[in-house]
C-alpha positions in Angstrom: 17.4 8.3 -9.8 18.5 9.4 -13.2 17.4 6.1 -14.5 14.0 6.5 -13.0 13.6 9.9 -14.7 14.8 8.4 -18.0 12.1 5.7 -17.7 9.5 8.4 -17.2 10.5 10.1 -20.4 10.6 6.7 -22.2 7.1 5.8 -21.0 5.6 9.0 -22.4 5.5 7.3 -25.9 2.9 4.9 -24.6 0.5 7.5 -23.2 -1.7 8.6 -26.1 -4.7 9.2 -23.8 -6.1 8.9 -20.3 -6.7 5.1 -20.7 -3.0 4.6 -21.3 -1.9 6.9 -18.5 -4.0 5.3 -15.8 -4.5 1.6 -16.8 -2.1 0.9 -19.6 -5.0 0.1 -21.9 -5.0 -3.4 -20.4 -1.8 -4.2 -22.3 0.6 -4.6 -19.4 2.2 -8.1 -19.0 1.1 -9.9 -15.9 4.7 -10.4 -14.7 5.4 -6.7 -14.8 2.1 -5.8 -13.2 2.7 -8.5 -10.6 6.1 -7.2 -9.6 4.6 -3.7 -9.6 1.9 -4.8 -7.3 4.4 -6.5 -5.0 6.6 -3.4 -4.9 3.6 -1.1 -4.3 2.6 -3.3 -1.4 5.4 -2.1 0.9 7.8 0.8 1.2 10.8 1.8 3.2 8.3 1.8 6.1 8.8 -2.0 6.0 12.5 -1.4 6.7 11.9 1.3 9.3 8.6 1.1 11.2 8.1 -2.7 10.8 11.9 -3.3 11.3 11.5 -1.4 14.6 8.8 -3.9 15.6 11.1 -6.8 14.7 14.0 -5.2 16.7 11.7 -4.8 19.8 9.3 -7.7 19.5 11.0 -10.4 17.4 8.9 -13.2 15.7 5.7 -11.2 15.6 7.0 -8.9 12.9 7.6 -11.9 10.6 4.2 -13.4 11.3 2.5 -10.1 10.5 4.0 -10.2 7.0 3.0 -13.9 6.6 -0.5 -12.5 7.2 0.1 -10.0 4.4 1.0 -12.8 2.1 -2.1 -14.8 2.9 -4.4 -12.0 1.9 -3.3 -12.3 -1.7 -4.9 -15.8 -1.8 -8.3 -14.0 -1.5 -7.3 -12.1 -4.6 -6.3 -15.3 -6.4 -9.6 -17.2 -5.4 -12.1 -14.3 -5.6 -11.2 -10.7 -6.2 -8.6 -10.6 -9.0 -11.0 -12.1 -11.6 -13.9 -9.9 -10.4 -11.9 -6.7 -10.6 -10.8 -7.6 -14.2 -14.4 -8.6 -15.2 -15.7 -5.3 -14.0 -14.1 -3.7 -17.1 -13.4 -0.4 -15.4 -10.8 2.4 -15.7 -10.5 3.4 -12.0 -11.1 1.6 -8.7 -14.0 4.0 -7.9 -15.7 3.6 -11.3 -17.6 0.5 -10.5 -19.2 2.1 -7.4 -21.5 4.1 -9.7 -22.9 0.9 -11.2 -23.1 -1.0 -7.9 -24.3 1.8 -5.8 -24.6 5.4 -7.0 -22.7 8.6 -7.8 -22.8 9.9 -4.2 -21.1 6.7 -3.0 -18.3 7.2 -5.6 -17.8 10.8 -4.6 -17.7 10.0 -0.9 -15.3 7.1 -1.4 -13.1 9.2 -3.7 -12.7 12.3 -1.6 -12.2 10.4 1.6 -9.7 8.0 0.1 -7.6 10.8 -1.3 -7.5 12.6 2.1 -6.4 9.6 4.1 -4.0 8.3 1.5 -2.2 11.7 1.7 -1.1 10.6 5.2 -0.2 7.1 4.2 1.9 8.3 1.3 3.6 10.8 3.5 4.4 8.2 6.1 6.0 6.1 3.4 8.2 9.0 2.3 9.0 9.8 5.9 10.0 6.2 6.4 12.4 6.5 3.5 14.0 9.6 5.0 14.4 7.8 8.3 16.4 5.1 6.6 18.5 7.1 4.1 19.0 10.2 6.3 20.8 8.6 9.2 22.7 6.2 6.9 24.1 9.1 4.8 24.2 11.8 7.4 21.6 13.9 5.6 18.9 16.0 7.2 15.5 14.4 7.1 14.0 17.4 5.4 16.5 17.4 2.6 16.1 13.6 2.0 12.3 14.0 1.8 12.5 16.9 -0.6 15.0 15.2 -2.9 13.4 11.8 -3.1 9.9 13.2 -3.3 10.9 15.4 -6.2 12.3 12.5 -8.2 9.2 10.3 -7.6 6.9 13.1 -8.5 8.8 13.8 -11.8 8.7 10.4 -13.3 5.1 9.8 -12.2 3.9 13.0 -13.8 5.7 12.3 -17.0 5.1 8.6 -17.5 1.9 7.6 -15.8 1.1 3.9 -15.0 3.5 2.7 -17.7 6.4 4.5 -15.9 5.2 3.2 -12.5 5.1 -0.4 -13.7 8.4 -0.3 -15.6 10.3 1.3 -12.7 8.7 -1.1 -10.2 10.0 -4.0 -12.4 13.5 -2.7 -12.4 13.4 -1.7 -8.7 12.4 -5.2 -7.8 15.5 -6.4 -9.6 17.5 -4.2 -7.2 15.7 -4.8 -4.0 15.2 -8.6 -3.9 18.8 -9.6 -4.4 20.0 -6.9 -2.0 17.8 -8.1 0.8 18.9 -11.7 0.3 22.5 -10.6 0.6 21.6 -8.7 3.8 20.2 -11.8 5.4 23.3 -13.9 4.8 25.7 -11.1 5.8 23.7 -10.3 9.0 23.5 -14.0 10.0 27.2 -14.4 9.5 27.8 -11.7 12.2 25.8 -13.6 14.8 26.8 -17.2 14.2 24.2 -18.2 11.7 20.5 -18.7 12.3 21.1 -21.0 15.3 23.4 -18.4 16.8 20.8 -15.7 16.3 18.0 -17.7 17.9 20.3 -18.6 20.8 21.3 -15.0 21.4 17.9 -13.3 21.3 15.8 -13.0 24.4 13.5 -16.0 24.7 10.3 -13.9 24.4 11.4 -12.7 21.0 11.5 -16.2 19.5 8.6 -17.8 21.3 5.2 -18.6 19.7 3.8 -17.7 23.1 3.4 -14.1 22.0 2.9 -11.2 24.4 -0.7 -10.0 24.9 -0.2 -6.6 23.2 1.2 -8.2 20.0 -0.3 -11.7 20.4 -2.3 -14.0 18.2 -5.4 -11.9 18.4 -3.4 -9.0 17.2 -2.0 -11.0 14.3 -5.5 -12.1 13.2 -6.9 -8.6 13.3 -3.9 -7.3 11.4 -4.4 -9.9 8.7 -8.1 -9.0 8.4 -7.3 -5.3 8.2 -4.6 -5.6 5.5 -6.8 -8.0 3.5 -9.0 -5.0 2.6 -6.0 -2.9 1.4 -4.4 -5.7 -0.6 -7.6 -6.4 -2.5 -8.6 -2.9 -3.3 -7.0 0.5 -4.3 -3.6 0.1 -6.0 -3.7 -3.7 -6.0 -7.1 -3.7 -7.8 -5.7 -1.3 -10.4 -3.0 -3.8 -11.2 -5.6 -6.5 -11.6 -7.6 -4.6 -14.3 -4.5 -3.3 -16.2 -3.7 -6.7 -17.6 -5.2 -8.5 -20.6 -7.4 -11.1 -18.9 -8.5 -12.6 -15.6 -6.0 -15.5 -15.9 -3.2 -12.9 -15.9 -4.9 -11.1 -12.9 -4.9 -14.3 -10.9 -1.2 -14.8 -11.7 -0.5 -11.4 -10.2 -2.2 -12.4 -6.9 -0.3 -15.7 -6.8 3.1 -14.0 -7.6 2.5 -11.5 -4.8 1.6 -14.3 -2.4 4.9 -16.0 -3.1 7.1 -12.9 -3.0 5.5 -11.5 0.3 6.0 -14.9 1.9 9.6 -14.8 0.9 9.9 -11.2 2.2 8.4 -12.2 5.5 11.1 -14.8 6.0 14.1 -12.6 5.0 13.3 -8.9 5.6 13.4 -8.9 9.4 16.4 -11.1 10.2 18.9 -8.2 9.9 17.0 -6.1 12.6 17.0 -9.1 14.8 20.8 -9.5 14.3 21.2 -5.8 15.3 19.2 -6.6 18.6 22.1 -9.0 19.4 24.9 -6.7 18.3 23.4 -3.4 19.6 20.9 -4.0 22.4 20.4 -0.3 23.0 20.1 1.8 19.8 19.9 5.1 21.7 23.7 4.8 22.0 24.0 4.5 18.2 21.3 7.0 17.1 21.0 9.5 20.0 19.4 12.1 17.8 16.4 10.0 16.7 13.1 9.9 18.5 12.5 6.3 17.6 16.0 4.8 17.0 14.6 1.2 16.6 13.1 2.3 13.3 16.7 2.7 11.9 17.8 -0.8 12.9 17.8 -2.0 9.3 19.9 0.9 8.2 22.3 0.1 11.0 22.5 -3.5 9.8 23.4 -2.4 6.4 26.1 0.0 7.7 27.4 -2.8 10.0 27.6 -5.8 7.6 28.1 -4.3 4.2 31.4 -3.1 2.7 31.4 0.6 1.8 31.1 -0.1 -1.9 27.7 -1.7 -1.3 26.2 1.1 0.7 25.1 2.8 -2.5 23.2 -0.3 -3.5 21.5 -0.3 -0.1 20.3 3.3 -0.8 19.1 2.3 -4.2 17.2 -0.6 -2.7 15.4 1.6 -0.2 14.6 4.2 -2.8 13.2 1.4 -4.9 10.9 0.2 -2.1 9.5 3.6 -1.4 9.4 5.0 -5.0 7.3 2.1 -6.1 4.7 2.4 -3.3 4.4 6.2 -3.5 4.4 6.2 -7.3 1.5 3.8 -7.3 -0.3 6.0 -4.8 0.2 9.1 -7.0 -1.1 7.4 -10.1 -4.1 6.0 -8.3 -5.0 9.4 -6.8 -4.6 11.1 -10.2 -6.9 8.6 -11.8 -9.5 9.2 -9.1 -9.3 13.0 -9.4 -9.4 13.1 -13.2 -11.9 10.3 -13.9 -14.1 10.2 -10.8 -14.1 13.7 -9.3 -13.3 16.1 -12.2 -16.2 15.0 -14.4 -18.6 15.5 -11.5 -17.3 19.0 -10.7 -17.2 20.0 -14.3 -19.9 17.9 -16.0 -19.3 19.0 -19.6 -17.8 16.3 -21.7 -14.0 16.4 -21.6 -11.8 14.9 -24.3 -9.2 12.3 -23.7 -6.4 14.9 -24.1 -8.0 17.1 -21.5 -8.4 14.2 -19.0 -4.8 13.4 -19.6 -3.8 17.0 -18.7 -5.9 16.9 -15.6 -4.1 13.7 -14.7 -0.7 15.4 -14.9 -1.9 18.3 -12.8 -3.5 16.0 -10.2 -0.4 13.9 -9.9 1.8 17.0 -9.3 -0.6 18.4 -6.8 -1.0 15.2 -4.8 2.8 14.8 -4.8 3.3 18.2 -3.3 0.8 17.6 -0.5 2.5 14.2 0.4 5.9 15.9 0.5 4.6 18.7 2.7 3.0 16.2 5.1 6.1 14.1 5.3 8.1 17.2 6.2 5.6 18.0 9.0 5.9 14.4 10.4 9.7 14.7 10.4 9.6 18.0 12.2 7.4 16.6 14.9 9.4 13.4 15.3 6.4 11.1 14.7 6.7 7.3 14.9 6.3 6.2 11.3 4.9 2.9 12.4 2.1 4.5 14.4 1.2 7.1 11.7 1.0 4.4 9.0 -1.0 2.0 11.2 -3.4 4.7 12.3 -4.5 6.1 8.9 -4.3 2.7 7.1 -6.5 1.1 9.7 -9.2 3.8 9.6 -9.3 3.8 5.8 -9.1 0.1 5.2 -11.9 -0.7 7.7 -14.2 1.9 6.3 -13.5 1.4 2.5 -12.8 -2.3 2.4 -16.0 -4.0 3.5 -18.5 -2.2 1.2 -16.1 -2.1 -1.7 -15.4 -5.9 -1.6 -18.9 -7.0 -0.5 -20.3 -4.9 -3.4 -18.4 -7.2 -5.8 -19.9 -10.4 -4.5 -23.3 -9.5 -2.9 -26.0 -8.4 -5.2 -29.2 -7.9 -3.1 -28.6 -4.7 -1.3 -30.0 -1.2 -2.2 -28.0 1.6 -3.8 -27.4 3.3 -0.5 -25.9 0.2 1.3 -22.3 1.0 0.3 -22.4 4.6 1.5 -24.2 3.8 4.7 -21.7 1.1 5.6 -18.8 3.3 4.6 -20.0 6.3 6.7 -20.8 4.2 9.7 -17.4 2.5 9.7 -15.6 5.8 9.0 -17.3 7.6 11.8 -16.8 4.9 14.4 -13.2 4.2 13.3 -12.2 7.9 13.4 -13.9 8.5 16.8 -12.4 5.3 18.3 -8.9 6.2 17.1 -8.7 10.0 17.8 -11.0 10.3 20.8 -11.2 6.9 22.5 -7.6 5.9 21.4 -8.5 2.3 20.5 -5.7 0.1 19.4 -5.8 -2.1 16.2 -7.5 -5.1 17.9 -10.4 -3.3 19.3 -10.9 -1.2 16.1 -11.1 -4.3 14.0 -13.4 -6.3 16.4 -15.9 -3.4 16.5 -15.7 -1.5 13.3 -15.9 -4.4 10.8 -19.0 -6.0 12.3 -20.7 -2.6 12.3 -19.8 -2.1 8.6 -20.9 -5.6 7.6 -24.1 -5.4 9.6 -25.1 -2.0 8.1 -24.4 -3.4 4.6 -26.6 -6.5 5.0 -29.3 -4.9 7.1 -29.9 -2.4 4.3 -31.2 -5.4 2.3 -34.3 -5.3 4.6 -35.4 -2.2 2.8 -35.4 -3.4 -0.8 -37.3 -0.6 -2.6 -35.2 0.5 -5.6 -35.6 2.7 -8.6 -35.5 1.2 -12.1 -32.4 3.1 -13.1 -30.3 1.7 -10.2 -31.6 -1.8 -10.8 -30.6 -1.6 -14.5 -27.0 -0.4 -13.6 -26.6 -3.1 -11.0 -27.8 -5.9 -13.3 -25.4 -4.7 -16.0 -22.5 -4.8 -13.5 -23.3 -8.3 -12.4 -23.7 -9.5 -15.9 -20.1 -8.3 -16.5 -18.9 -9.9 -13.3 -20.4 -13.2 -14.5 -18.8 -12.9 -17.9 -15.2 -14.2 -18.0 -12.4 -12.1 -19.7 -10.4 -14.7 -21.6 
C-alpha cells in the first residue's frame, strides 16, 4: 500500500494538465496500457463472487471467463482502432459528434450512478476476501483499502493508475499460478480433482439455470462492457491504433489464461471442504470466500501476505480505473455543461481531483452499506452491470460503426433499454438470460428504426460527417 501511494506521488510529475491526468496525453506504452486494461477488467469479485460460482457450479465459472476473453477479439478486429481514431479525451466525448449534447449528458449521469454500485461491489468483494482471511471486520477492511486507492488516484491520475496496474499484475499473475499448483497438489493433481468433484460440476451438459444459453447471454452482456468505458479509455491513451489493437490481443490472451487457472483453487476447496458453513459460520455467503480458504489451506504462513497483496492488486486496479473514468466524465463532460464559461486546463485538473475524491467517498459508503446488509457480491455486481451494459453498450458501439441514424437515435435506444432493463430487474425480477434476450433486441431495434425518420439539421450532419472522417483516417 505504501508503494502504491509512492507511485501516486511519483506520477504527479507527468500531470501538467487535464489531458495528462485523464488520458496520459496519448503517451502511454501499449504494454503498460494493456496490463492496466487487463487488471481493470476484474477485481477481487473474481476471487469472491465468481469463485463462489466455481465452488457451487464448477465448469461453468471457467466457461464464463472464456467468454470474457473472446469479447476482446471484437476490440482487436473492430473497436480498438475506432476508439483511437475518434481522437477524444473521454469515452463520452464522441457522443456529442455522433449524437448530441443531451445524449452525452444522459449517458454521463446514468453511467456515474450505476458505476457507483459496481465500484462498491468490487470494494465489498475485496473485503469479503481479506476480512475473513485476516480476521478483520468488513467495515475496517473497506475503509482502509478504499482510502489507499482513493489517495493514489487523486494524486496521480491515469499515469498512477497505469503504473500501479502494471506492478500489480506482476504480483497477481505469478501468485495465482502458484495457487493452482499448490491447490492441485492437495487433491491429487488435475485428474484427482476431476475424479473427486460431483459429476455435474465437470460435465459439459450444464444445468438449465447456468447452461449454454446463460453462457451465450453472459458473453453478449460483457462484450459491451469490455469494449466501452474503462477499456475504451485504454485504447485511446496510446500512441496509435496498432498499439490499441495490441492491447485487445494482450487482454484476450491474459483473460484466457485467467479463465483456466483462477477457478481451480475454489474447485479444490469443494473437494476438501464440501460445506463452507462449517468453516465460515459468520458469513451470509461463505462460498464467496472459497478462494481465501484455498490460500489459507495451501500456502505457508509466509506467503499469506503475498496473497493479500495480490487481492489488493486485483481490486485496486479495477476501482482506480473506475475512479479516473468517473472523474474524467465529471470534469470534461458534465462540468463544462453546468458551468459553460471556458475553464482553463488547471481548473479542469482541479475539478478532476475533487471529482475523484467525491466519487471515491460514495463508493466506500455504498460498500459499507452492502457489507452491513450481507448482500451477495455476485448478485449485486451482476444486477447493476447487466442493466448498465445493456443500456449503454448497444448505442455506444453501434454509433461507432453505423452512420445513417439521426441525432436522437442514441438517446432513444439508451432510454428504451434502461427503462426496460430497470423495470425487468427490480419489478419483474428477470434473470440475466431473459434480460439479454429482450433488452438488446429492443435497444438495437429502436436505434435502427430511428433511421426511418431521416430529417436532420445541418449542424448535426456536419458534426457526424467530421466524426466519420476521423474514424476513416488511420492513426499511425
